[in-house]
Structures are given as C-alpha cells and as structure tokens.
Steps between C-alpha positions, in 0.01 A plus 500: 500500500647840409434832669219585255321173565546552874371854492187386298448226761520756781246712322270217416492361854473844660836439673640841463447568870723194598838646564689166491370444152625850394841402630486198286420722202792728585731195522385367167552836327843525653586140381389601145726801506803326643678477169489869442566602868839554648591265792500799737160627393358141510633447854355835611160436351494150652596640839213763470252228414619285780467791751148573385412134551642508856306815570181318438563318828232264624201721408305191396480335838136453603364558155657208322175370353416834349833576333641160387 
C-alpha cells in the first residue's frame, strides 16, 4: 500500500481523527521520499515523527473499544 492508497483508506473509513494512523501516513510518505532525501534530513524527519508518536502517550486508555 502506498501513501496515496493509505490516505484514501483513512478518508474512506473516517480515520483522519486517529493520530496513530496519521503517523503511519507520515512514515509511508517519508519512506517513499527516502531515495531523494539526504541521510541527515531523513534522520531528522524520522526523529520528528517518532517524537510526535511518543507525545501521543496513552491517550487511548479507557476508550479502547471506541478508537481501535
């Protein structure tokens, strides 16, 4: 699945409000640009995505059935 397919899936399933899926989309887009991105820029973007993922924390606790 490429980033376009993933984006269409997110739209079709009304998953835009699910931040962990948006992180997945960002990772997919970064992966697709890897060949044209410098190693330093790639590492920085990957670090940024990782930090955003870690900032999500455990927001889902108690509402697992609603969000997963």
